[in-house]
C-alpha positions as CSV (number, residue, x, y, z in Angstrom):
1,A,116.1,46.7,80.0
2,S,114.5,46.1,83.4
3,F,114.4,48.9,86.0
4,E,117.0,47.1,88.2
5,V,119.4,46.7,85.3
6,S,118.9,50.3,84.3
7,K,119.5,51.5,87.8
8,A,122.7,49.5,88.2
9,A,123.9,51.0,84.9
10,L,123.0,54.5,86.2
11,M,125.0,53.9,89.4
12,K,128.0,52.9,87.3
13,R,127.7,56.0,85.3
14,M,127.6,58.1,88.5
15,V,130.9,56.6,89.6
16,K,132.5,57.8,86.3
17,E,130.8,61.2,86.4
18,Y,132.0,61.9,89.9
19,K,135.5,60.8,89.1
20,S,135.7,63.1,86.0
21,F,133.7,65.9,87.6
22,F,131.0,65.4,84.9
23,R,133.5,65.6,82.0
24,P,131.5,64.7,79.9
25,F,128.1,65.3,81.3
26,Q,125.9,62.1,80.8
27,G,122.7,63.8,79.8
28,E,120.9,60.5,79.2
29,S,120.9,59.8,82.9
30,Y,118.7,62.8,83.7
31,S,115.1,63.6,82.8
32,E,114.5,66.9,80.9
33,D,112.6,68.5,83.7
34,M,114.7,67.2,86.6
35,A,114.8,69.3,89.8
36,F,117.8,70.0,92.0
37,R,118.2,71.6,95.4
38,D,121.1,72.1,97.8
39,P,121.7,74.6,100.6
40,L,122.7,77.2,98.0
41,I,120.3,77.0,95.2
42,S,117.2,75.3,93.7
43,T,116.9,74.8,90.0
44,K,114.7,72.9,87.5
45,G,115.6,71.5,84.1
46,R,118.4,69.3,82.8
47,D,120.0,72.2,80.9
48,M,120.2,74.4,83.9
49,Y,121.6,71.5,86.0
50,Q,124.3,70.9,83.3
51,W,125.2,74.6,83.3
52,M,125.5,74.6,87.1
53,I,127.7,71.5,87.1
54,E,129.9,73.0,84.3
55,L,130.1,76.3,86.2
56,L,131.5,74.6,89.3
57,A,133.9,72.4,87.3
58,G,135.2,75.5,85.5
59,S,134.1,74.0,82.2
60,N,132.0,76.8,80.8
61,M,132.9,80.4,80.1
62,V,131.6,81.8,83.4
63,G,133.0,78.9,85.5
64,S,136.5,79.2,83.9
65,H,136.8,82.7,85.3
66,L,135.5,81.8,88.8
67,F,136.8,78.4,89.7
68,S,139.7,76.0,89.1
69,D,141.0,72.6,90.3
70,G,137.5,71.3,91.1
71,F,137.1,67.7,92.3
72,L,134.3,65.4,93.4
73,D,135.3,62.3,95.4
74,M,132.6,59.7,95.7
75,H,133.0,57.7,98.9
76,A,129.9,55.5,98.4
77,V,127.0,55.0,96.0
78,E,124.1,52.8,97.3
79,E,120.5,51.9,96.9
80,V,118.1,53.0,99.5
81,P,116.5,49.9,101.0
82,E,113.2,51.4,101.9
83,D,112.7,53.0,98.4
84,K,113.8,51.4,95.2
85,Y,113.3,54.6,93.3
86,K,116.1,56.3,95.2
87,V,119.9,56.2,95.1
88,R,122.2,57.8,97.6
89,T,125.8,59.0,97.3
90,R,128.3,60.3,99.8
91,W,131.0,62.6,98.6
92,T,133.6,65.4,99.2
93,A,133.8,68.3,96.7
94,G,136.4,71.0,96.5
95,L,137.3,73.9,94.2
96,K,139.5,77.0,94.2
97,F,137.8,80.4,94.0
98,K,139.9,82.5,91.6
99,M,138.3,86.0,92.0
100,V,140.3,87.0,95.1
101,P,144.1,87.1,95.4
102,W,144.4,84.3,98.0
103,T,142.5,81.8,95.8
104,P,140.9,79.9,98.7
105,T,140.0,76.2,98.4
106,I,136.3,75.7,99.3
107,F,135.3,72.3,100.6
108,F,131.9,70.6,100.9
109,T,131.0,67.1,102.2
110,G,127.6,65.5,102.3
111,I,125.2,63.2,100.6
112,S,123.0,63.4,97.5
113,E,119.7,61.6,97.2
114,Y,118.6,60.9,93.7
115,T,114.9,60.2,92.8
116,L,114.4,58.0,89.8
117,D,111.5,57.3,87.4
118,S,110.4,53.9,86.2
119,S,113.1,53.9,83.5
120,A,115.8,54.8,86.1
121,Q,116.3,58.3,84.9
122,V,117.0,60.9,87.5
123,T,114.0,63.2,88.1
124,G,115.3,64.9,91.2
125,Q,118.5,65.4,93.2
126,R,118.6,66.7,96.8
127,D,122.0,67.5,98.3
128,Y,122.6,67.7,102.0
129,W,125.8,69.3,103.4
130,D,127.4,68.0,106.6
131,T,127.9,71.6,107.8
132,V,124.3,72.7,107.2
133,N,122.0,69.7,107.3
134,L,123.7,67.1,109.6
135,V,121.9,66.8,112.9
136,D,121.9,64.3,115.8
137,E,122.6,60.6,115.2
138,G,123.7,61.2,111.7
139,R,120.3,62.3,110.3
140,Y,120.0,65.0,107.8
141,A,117.3,67.8,108.1
142,T,116.0,70.2,105.5
143,E,117.2,73.8,105.6
144,P,115.9,77.3,104.6
145,I,116.9,78.0,101.0
146,F,120.2,79.9,100.5
147,S,121.4,78.9,104.0
148,G,124.6,77.5,102.5
149,Y,125.9,81.0,101.6
150,G,127.2,81.6,105.1
151,D,129.4,78.5,105.0
152,M,130.7,79.2,101.5
153,S,131.3,82.9,102.3
154,E,133.3,82.1,105.4
155,Q,135.6,79.8,103.4
156,M,136.3,82.7,101.0
157,L,137.7,85.0,103.8
158,P,141.4,85.9,103.9
159,P,143.4,83.3,105.8
160,F,144.3,85.8,108.6
161,I,140.6,86.2,109.6
162,R,139.1,82.9,108.6
163,K,138.3,80.4,111.3
164,G,138.9,76.7,111.2
165,Q,140.9,76.3,108.1
166,E,141.7,72.8,106.9
167,P,145.1,71.4,107.9
168,E,147.9,71.7,105.3
169,M,147.9,67.9,105.1
170,V,144.5,68.2,103.3
171,H,145.8,70.7,100.8
172,S,148.9,68.6,100.1
173,G,147.0,65.4,99.6
174,E,148.4,63.6,102.7
175,W,144.9,63.5,104.2
176,S,141.5,63.1,102.4
177,L,138.6,65.0,103.9
178,L,135.6,62.6,104.4
179,R,133.3,64.7,106.6
180,R,133.2,68.4,107.3
181,A,130.8,68.8,110.2
182,N,130.4,71.9,112.4
183,K,132.1,70.5,115.5
184,Y,134.4,67.9,114.0
185,R,136.2,66.7,110.8
186,V,136.8,63.1,109.6
187,Y,139.9,62.4,107.6
188,R,141.6,59.4,105.9
189,S,145.4,59.3,105.8
190,K,147.3,57.8,102.8
191,D,147.7,54.5,104.7
192,G,143.9,54.2,105.0
193,T,143.6,55.2,108.7
194,V,140.3,57.1,109.3
195,F,140.2,59.5,112.2
196,A,138.3,62.5,113.6
197,L,139.5,65.8,114.9
198,S,137.5,68.3,116.8
199,H,136.7,71.6,115.1
200,P,136.6,74.9,116.9
């Protein structure tokens, strides 16, 4: 198959993978030595990537003790006009952390940029979070490695000391969280209305 046909097939598989939270993991989409980086970690190798995904999804032994109710909502998947070897997605991810009595739900929103080889396999994935990487005019900047731990740790705090919790309408499913930036949030209500609220 041509590169463009293979890339289109990859993008369709991505839609299915996000919807199922990588159940099952589509290993043929990724090169054996693919690299991954986000504000929390940096890894190399398809097997390590799969282990990390299954950890967050609660699908492997370690993940089943740490997390539950994981989801990954894809808002968009698109080609990058200036580079045919890249694909970009926009998403919201969430999961419950089970190791503390109040089982907080941790949210992330952002984009993923996938780098492809000539056969449209993923050789690299770079995730940018709206709380860590989003800067002026909607651009995303790189961050020091491990800088996402502050954001994640804050979301694990007990409710009575945690700042800026998501509204109950998000937890109940009345609103969908589209962007979780430092100074504002963007939501979509069940009737399709998209709106922003300031964040303290």
